[in-house]
MARGUMI-387553 format. One line per 2 residues: number of its first residue (from 0); their letters; for each residue x, y, z of N, C-alpha, C. Coordinates in Angstrom, 2 decimals. Example, Ala and Ser with C-alpha at 12.3 -4.5 7.8 and 13.67 -1.06 7.14 Angstrom:
0> AS> 13.19,-5.69,7.80,12.30,-4.50,7.80,13.20,-3.30,7.80; 12.85,-2.25,7.08,13.67,-1.06,7.14,12.90,0.03,7.87;
// end
This chain:
0> MM> 7.91,-8.17,-78.59,6.65,-8.86,-78.71,6.80,-10.33,-78.38; 7.87,-10.90,-78.75,8.08,-12.31,-78.51,8.13,-12.60,-77.01;
2> ND> 8.62,-11.66,-76.29,8.74,-11.81,-74.84,7.35,-11.88,-74.19; 6.39,-11.04,-74.66,5.04,-11.04,-74.10,4.32,-12.36,-74.41;
4> KY> 4.50,-12.89,-75.63,3.85,-14.16,-75.98,4.42,-15.30,-75.12; 5.69,-15.26,-74.87,6.34,-16.29,-74.05,5.81,-16.25,-72.62;
6> RR> 5.69,-15.07,-72.10,5.16,-14.91,-70.73,3.72,-15.40,-70.64; 2.91,-15.03,-71.64,1.51,-15.42,-71.64,1.37,-16.94,-71.70;
8> SL> 2.18,-17.58,-72.52,2.09,-19.04,-72.63,2.55,-19.71,-71.34; 3.55,-19.18,-70.66,3.97,-19.73,-69.38,2.88,-19.57,-68.32;
10> LI> 2.20,-18.45,-68.34,1.12,-18.19,-67.40,-0.03,-19.17,-67.62; -0.40,-19.39,-68.86,-1.50,-20.31,-69.17,-1.10,-21.74,-68.79;
12> AG> 0.13,-22.12,-69.05,0.59,-23.47,-68.70,0.60,-23.66,-67.18; 1.01,-22.65,-66.45,1.00,-22.74,-64.99,-0.41,-22.85,-64.44;
14> FA> -1.33,-22.11,-65.04,-2.73,-22.19,-64.60,-3.31,-23.57,-64.88; -3.03,-24.10,-66.05,-3.54,-25.43,-66.42,-2.96,-26.49,-65.49;
16> LS> -1.70,-26.40,-65.16,-1.07,-27.35,-64.25,-1.69,-27.26,-62.85; -1.93,-26.06,-62.38,-2.55,-25.89,-61.06,-3.95,-26.45,-61.04;
18> AG> -4.75,-26.19,-62.06,-6.12,-26.70,-62.12,-6.11,-28.22,-62.18; -5.18,-28.80,-62.92,-5.09,-30.26,-63.01,-4.74,-30.88,-61.66;
20> LV> -3.83,-30.27,-60.94,-3.46,-30.79,-59.62,-4.63,-30.73,-58.64; -5.41,-29.66,-58.70,-6.56,-29.54,-57.81,-7.58,-30.62,-58.13;
22> LW> -7.87,-30.84,-59.38,-8.86,-31.86,-59.77,-8.34,-33.26,-59.44; -7.08,-33.52,-59.67,-6.51,-34.84,-59.38,-6.56,-35.14,-57.88;
24> DR> -6.30,-34.12,-57.02,-6.31,-34.31,-55.57,-7.71,-34.63,-55.07; -8.74,-34.03,-55.66,-10.11,-34.26,-55.21,-10.62,-35.64,-55.61;
26> SG> -10.08,-36.19,-56.62,-10.56,-37.51,-57.05,-9.75,-38.63,-56.42; -8.83,-38.32,-55.55,-7.99,-39.33,-54.92,-8.74,-40.11,-53.84;
28> PA> -8.09,-41.17,-53.29,-8.75,-42.04,-52.33,-9.02,-41.37,-50.98; -8.37,-40.28,-50.65,-8.57,-39.66,-49.35,-9.96,-39.07,-49.22;
30> HA> -10.57,-38.69,-50.34,-11.87,-38.04,-50.29,-13.01,-38.97,-50.66; -12.71,-40.21,-50.88,-13.76,-41.16,-51.29,-14.60,-41.52,-50.08;
32> IE> -15.92,-41.71,-50.32,-16.85,-42.09,-49.26,-17.23,-43.54,-49.49; -17.06,-44.31,-48.45,-17.41,-45.72,-48.57,-18.86,-45.92,-48.18;
34> AP> -19.51,-46.83,-48.87,-20.89,-47.17,-48.55,-20.89,-48.11,-47.36; -21.89,-48.02,-46.49,-21.92,-48.92,-45.34,-22.11,-50.36,-45.79;
36> SK> -21.48,-51.29,-45.08,-21.56,-52.68,-45.47,-22.92,-53.27,-45.14; -23.61,-52.76,-44.14,-24.92,-53.28,-43.76,-25.84,-52.09,-43.56;
38> PV> -26.96,-52.06,-44.21,-27.85,-50.92,-44.04,-28.37,-50.85,-42.60; -28.45,-49.61,-42.08,-28.94,-49.39,-40.73,-30.43,-49.12,-40.80;
40> TA> -31.17,-49.87,-40.04,-32.62,-49.66,-39.99,-33.01,-49.34,-38.56; -34.22,-48.91,-38.41,-34.70,-48.56,-37.08,-34.81,-49.80,-36.21;
42> AS> -35.04,-50.95,-36.83,-35.19,-52.18,-36.05,-33.85,-52.65,-35.51; -32.72,-52.38,-36.23,-31.42,-52.86,-35.78,-30.75,-51.92,-34.79;
44> AP> -31.23,-50.70,-34.66,-30.62,-49.75,-33.73,-31.02,-50.11,-32.30; -30.14,-49.94,-31.35,-30.50,-50.27,-29.97,-31.57,-49.31,-29.46;
46> PP> -32.47,-49.78,-28.62,-33.53,-48.90,-28.13,-32.95,-47.88,-27.15; -33.49,-46.65,-27.14,-32.99,-45.63,-26.23,-33.33,-46.00,-24.79;
48> AP> -32.47,-45.57,-23.87,-32.68,-45.86,-22.46,-33.85,-45.03,-21.97; -34.71,-45.61,-21.16,-35.87,-44.85,-20.67,-35.41,-43.79,-19.68;
50> VT> -36.04,-42.63,-19.74,-35.73,-41.53,-18.84,-36.62,-41.67,-17.61; -35.98,-41.84,-16.50,-36.75,-41.97,-15.26,-36.47,-40.75,-14.41;
52> RT> -37.50,-40.30,-13.78,-37.35,-39.14,-12.91,-37.46,-39.61,-11.48; -36.42,-39.26,-10.73,-36.44,-39.58,-9.31,-36.32,-38.27,-8.57;
54> PQ> -36.98,-38.18,-7.43,-36.84,-36.92,-6.68,-35.40,-36.73,-6.23; -34.92,-35.54,-6.43,-33.54,-35.23,-6.04,-33.56,-34.18,-4.97;
56> NH> -32.65,-34.33,-4.01,-32.60,-33.39,-2.91,-31.59,-32.27,-3.16; -30.72,-32.45,-4.11,-29.75,-31.38,-4.37,-30.26,-30.44,-5.44;
58> SA> -29.52,-29.36,-5.67,-30.02,-28.29,-6.53,-29.69,-28.48,-8.00; -29.08,-29.60,-8.40,-28.74,-29.79,-9.82,-30.02,-30.06,-10.60;
60> PP> -30.16,-29.43,-11.75,-31.38,-29.66,-12.55,-31.33,-31.04,-13.19; -32.47,-31.60,-13.54,-32.47,-32.90,-14.24,-31.76,-32.77,-15.58;
62> ID> -31.28,-33.88,-16.07,-30.47,-33.86,-17.29,-31.28,-33.45,-18.51; -32.54,-33.83,-18.57,-33.33,-33.56,-19.77,-33.89,-32.15,-19.79;
64> EL> -33.65,-31.33,-18.78,-34.14,-29.96,-18.77,-32.94,-29.01,-18.78; -33.16,-27.86,-19.34,-32.11,-26.85,-19.36,-32.05,-26.14,-18.02;
66> AP> -30.84,-25.86,-17.59,-30.66,-25.11,-16.34,-30.89,-23.64,-16.62; -31.31,-22.90,-15.63,-31.48,-21.45,-15.86,-30.16,-20.80,-16.23;
68> RS> -30.24,-19.81,-17.04,-29.04,-19.13,-17.53,-28.26,-18.47,-16.40; -28.93,-18.06,-15.36,-28.25,-17.35,-14.27,-27.21,-18.23,-13.58;
70> IY> -27.33,-19.54,-13.68,-26.33,-20.43,-13.07,-25.00,-20.31,-13.79; -25.05,-20.12,-15.09,-23.83,-20.15,-15.89,-23.24,-18.78,-16.18;
72> TA> -23.90,-17.73,-15.84,-23.34,-16.41,-16.13,-22.55,-15.94,-14.93; -21.53,-15.17,-15.24,-20.67,-14.64,-14.18,-21.37,-13.47,-13.50;
74> TD> -21.03,-13.27,-12.27,-21.64,-12.15,-11.54,-20.91,-10.85,-11.81; -19.71,-10.92,-12.32,-19.00,-9.69,-12.64,-18.90,-9.54,-14.15;
76> AN> -18.42,-8.41,-14.60,-18.36,-8.13,-16.03,-17.22,-8.87,-16.71; -16.28,-9.38,-15.98,-15.11,-10.03,-16.55,-15.26,-11.55,-16.43;
78> AF> -16.17,-12.14,-17.21,-16.50,-13.56,-17.05,-15.36,-14.48,-17.48; -14.60,-14.13,-18.49,-13.59,-15.05,-19.01,-12.16,-14.59,-18.75;
80> GA> -11.97,-13.47,-18.16,-10.63,-12.98,-17.90,-10.10,-13.46,-16.57; -8.97,-12.96,-16.23,-8.36,-13.29,-14.95,-9.17,-12.65,-13.83;
82> PK> -9.18,-13.26,-12.66,-9.93,-12.64,-11.57,-9.29,-11.31,-11.18; -10.12,-10.45,-10.67,-9.62,-9.14,-10.27,-8.70,-9.32,-9.06;
84> PK> -7.58,-8.62,-9.06,-6.67,-8.76,-7.91,-7.29,-8.14,-6.67; -6.89,-8.67,-5.53,-7.37,-8.11,-4.28,-6.75,-6.73,-4.11;
86> PL> -7.48,-5.82,-3.50,-6.88,-4.48,-3.32,-5.69,-4.56,-2.37; -4.72,-3.76,-2.65,-3.52,-3.72,-1.83,-3.85,-3.09,-0.47;
88> PP> -3.16,-3.54,0.55,-3.39,-2.88,1.85,-2.93,-1.44,1.77; -3.52,-0.59,2.56,-3.11,0.83,2.50,-1.65,0.98,2.90;
90> LP> -1.01,1.90,2.24,0.40,2.16,2.53,0.54,2.82,3.90; 1.63,2.51,4.58,1.83,3.18,5.87,2.07,4.67,5.62;
92> PP> 1.73,5.48,6.58,1.95,6.92,6.37,3.44,7.20,6.21; 3.76,8.20,5.43,5.18,8.52,5.24,5.80,8.93,6.58;
94> PL> 7.09,8.70,6.72,7.73,9.08,7.98,7.66,10.60,8.17; 7.58,10.97,9.40,7.51,12.40,9.69,8.83,13.06,9.31;
96> PP> 8.76,14.28,8.82,10.02,14.96,8.49,10.80,15.25,9.77; 12.09,15.34,9.66,12.87,15.63,10.87,12.49,17.00,11.41;
98> PP> 12.61,17.17,12.69,12.26,18.49,13.24,13.20,19.54,12.67; 12.72,20.75,12.56,13.58,21.80,12.00,14.81,22.01,12.90;
100> SA> 15.88,22.36,12.26,17.11,22.60,13.02,17.65,23.98,12.67; 18.49,24.43,13.52,19.09,25.75,13.34,20.01,25.73,12.12;
102> PP> 20.14,26.86,11.45,21.06,26.92,10.31,22.50,26.82,10.80; 23.41,26.50,9.90,24.82,26.45,10.31,25.27,27.81,10.84;
104> LP> 26.22,27.77,11.72,26.71,29.01,12.32,27.35,29.91,11.26; 27.00,31.20,11.27,27.59,32.11,10.29,28.95,32.67,10.75;
106> FR> 29.44,32.18,11.87,30.68,32.72,12.45,31.84,31.78,12.19; 33.05,32.38,12.06,34.28,31.61,11.92,35.21,32.06,13.04;
108> YI> 35.80,31.08,13.70,36.69,31.36,14.84,38.00,31.99,14.34; 38.40,33.08,15.01,39.68,33.73,14.68,40.69,33.55,15.81;
110> GK> 40.23,33.78,17.05,41.16,33.67,18.18,40.43,33.87,19.49; 41.21,33.77,20.62,40.63,33.96,21.95,41.69,34.56,22.87;
112> QF> 41.20,35.13,23.99,42.11,35.74,24.97,41.44,35.66,26.34; 42.25,35.35,27.35,41.76,35.35,28.73,42.20,36.66,29.36;
114> AG> 41.23,37.56,29.57,41.56,38.90,30.09,40.52,39.29,31.13; 40.98,39.87,32.24,40.07,40.35,33.28,39.32,39.22,33.97;
116> GA> 39.87,38.02,34.01,39.23,36.89,34.66,38.15,36.22,33.82; 38.02,36.57,32.53,37.00,35.95,31.66,37.57,35.79,30.25;
118> WE> 36.98,34.86,29.53,37.41,34.63,28.15,36.68,35.59,27.23; 37.41,36.07,26.24,36.79,36.76,25.12,37.26,36.07,23.84;
120> VY> 36.32,35.91,22.93,36.59,35.15,21.70,36.37,36.09,20.52; 37.25,35.96,19.53,37.17,36.77,18.31,36.61,35.87,17.20;
122> VA> 35.46,36.30,16.67,34.82,35.54,15.59,34.61,36.48,14.41; 34.55,35.89,13.23,34.38,36.70,12.02,33.13,36.27,11.28;
124> KP> 32.44,37.27,10.74,31.36,37.06,9.77,31.91,37.55,8.44; 31.23,37.31,7.37,31.77,37.77,6.08,31.99,39.28,6.02;
126> DR> 31.22,40.06,6.75,31.34,41.51,6.64,32.02,42.19,7.83; 32.24,41.47,8.95,32.84,42.14,10.12,33.42,41.12,11.10;
128> TL> 34.19,41.65,12.07,34.79,40.83,13.13,34.16,41.26,14.45; 33.84,40.24,15.31,33.19,40.52,16.58,34.04,40.02,17.73;
130> VV> 34.01,40.75,18.84,34.63,40.32,20.09,33.47,39.85,20.96; 33.49,38.58,21.40,32.35,37.96,22.05,32.68,37.65,23.50;
132> HC> 31.76,37.98,24.41,31.86,37.65,25.84,30.65,36.80,26.22; 30.73,36.13,27.34,29.63,35.29,27.81,28.41,36.18,28.10;
134> GD> 27.21,35.77,27.57,25.97,36.52,27.76,25.66,37.48,26.63; 26.57,37.71,25.69,26.31,38.62,24.58,25.26,38.02,23.63;
136> VL> 24.51,38.91,22.98,23.56,38.51,21.92,24.13,39.03,20.61; 24.26,38.14,19.63,24.87,38.48,18.34,23.79,38.53,17.26;
138> DQ> 23.64,39.63,16.59,22.70,39.83,15.48,21.25,39.50,15.86; 20.85,39.65,17.07,19.52,39.33,17.60,19.10,37.87,17.33;
140> QY> 20.05,37.00,17.01,19.72,35.62,16.71,20.51,34.62,17.56; 21.69,34.98,18.01,22.54,34.06,18.76,22.90,34.67,20.11;
142> KV> 22.79,33.84,21.15,23.21,34.27,22.48,24.38,33.40,22.91; 25.44,34.01,23.45,26.61,33.28,23.92,26.26,32.75,25.32;
144> EA> 26.15,31.43,25.45,25.78,30.80,26.71,27.00,30.54,27.59; 28.07,30.03,26.97,29.26,29.69,27.76,30.48,29.72,26.86;
146> IS> 31.59,30.12,27.47,32.88,30.06,26.79,33.77,29.21,27.69; 34.01,28.00,27.25,34.91,27.10,28.00,35.72,26.33,26.97;
148> PP> 36.93,26.81,26.69,37.74,26.16,25.67,37.83,24.66,25.93; 37.62,23.88,24.91,37.76,24.12,23.47,36.46,24.46,22.75;
150> TL> 35.34,24.81,23.44,34.09,25.11,22.74,33.50,26.42,23.21; 32.73,27.01,22.29,31.93,28.19,22.56,30.49,27.74,22.36;
152> VL> 29.62,27.88,23.37,28.23,27.43,23.29,27.36,28.63,22.94; 26.64,28.51,21.80,25.73,29.55,21.33,24.32,28.97,21.28;
154> TY> 23.31,29.80,21.56,21.91,29.39,21.43,21.30,30.17,20.28; 20.69,29.42,19.34,19.97,30.05,18.23,18.60,30.43,18.78;
156> LP> 18.35,31.70,18.99,17.19,32.20,19.72,15.84,31.88,19.05; 15.67,31.98,17.71,14.34,31.69,17.13,13.86,30.26,17.41;
158> MN> 14.78,29.31,17.58,14.39,27.91,17.79,14.85,27.39,19.14; 15.54,28.19,19.90,16.06,27.81,21.21,16.91,26.53,21.13;
160> QK> 17.79,26.47,20.14,18.68,25.32,19.96,20.12,25.74,20.21; 20.81,24.87,20.94,22.22,25.14,21.26,23.10,24.63,20.13;
162> QL> 24.16,25.40,19.85,25.14,25.03,18.84,26.53,25.28,19.42; 27.49,24.48,18.95,28.86,24.58,19.45,29.78,25.08,18.36;
164> LQ> 30.71,25.93,18.77,31.76,26.42,17.87,33.08,26.03,18.50; 33.91,25.31,17.76,35.22,24.89,18.29,36.16,26.09,18.30;
166> IG> 36.75,26.34,19.49,37.65,27.50,19.61,39.06,27.06,20.04; 39.34,25.77,20.06,40.69,25.31,20.39,40.90,25.15,21.88;
168> AP> 42.00,24.54,22.23,42.34,24.25,23.65,42.68,25.54,24.38; 42.54,25.53,25.71,42.90,26.74,26.47,44.39,27.03,26.36;
170> LN> 44.70,28.31,26.48,46.09,28.74,26.38,46.82,28.43,27.71; 48.04,28.05,27.59,48.87,27.81,28.80,49.82,28.98,28.96;
172> D> 49.69,29.72,30.04,50.56,30.89,30.26,51.73,30.51,31.09;
// end
């Protein structure tokens, strides 16, 4: 119980101190109003300048009249914000994709032989081995155009594109 009474008395003392400081601050010299040293009368005040109207050739309204509100309002909805950015120029069209190309050759070179006055080349696919002569058509997709070591020239028939297969240097007999 003694603790509650002590707290209550501290609270009341703090409140009284705060109220006293507020009242003392308001009665200080900073808030005092001084009386004028000489009374102001209508006779001692300077006379107002006469308003003269002269014809004006520009569009500014006279000072004593209000200008129309439309002069001061913005034409867009964003009167106080940043101006709207200019639209960006259109982007250039994307580059054209490269033209389609033939798939990689499905053949692997195994060997070659010069027999009967012409070259024959041995190539392998994953499932079989082929003996190739000039002019042969392989799998209805590749035509053998030329055999001249160190290259074998094949044409991919669906796209009419030539492809080369390295077959090594010619044999020296």
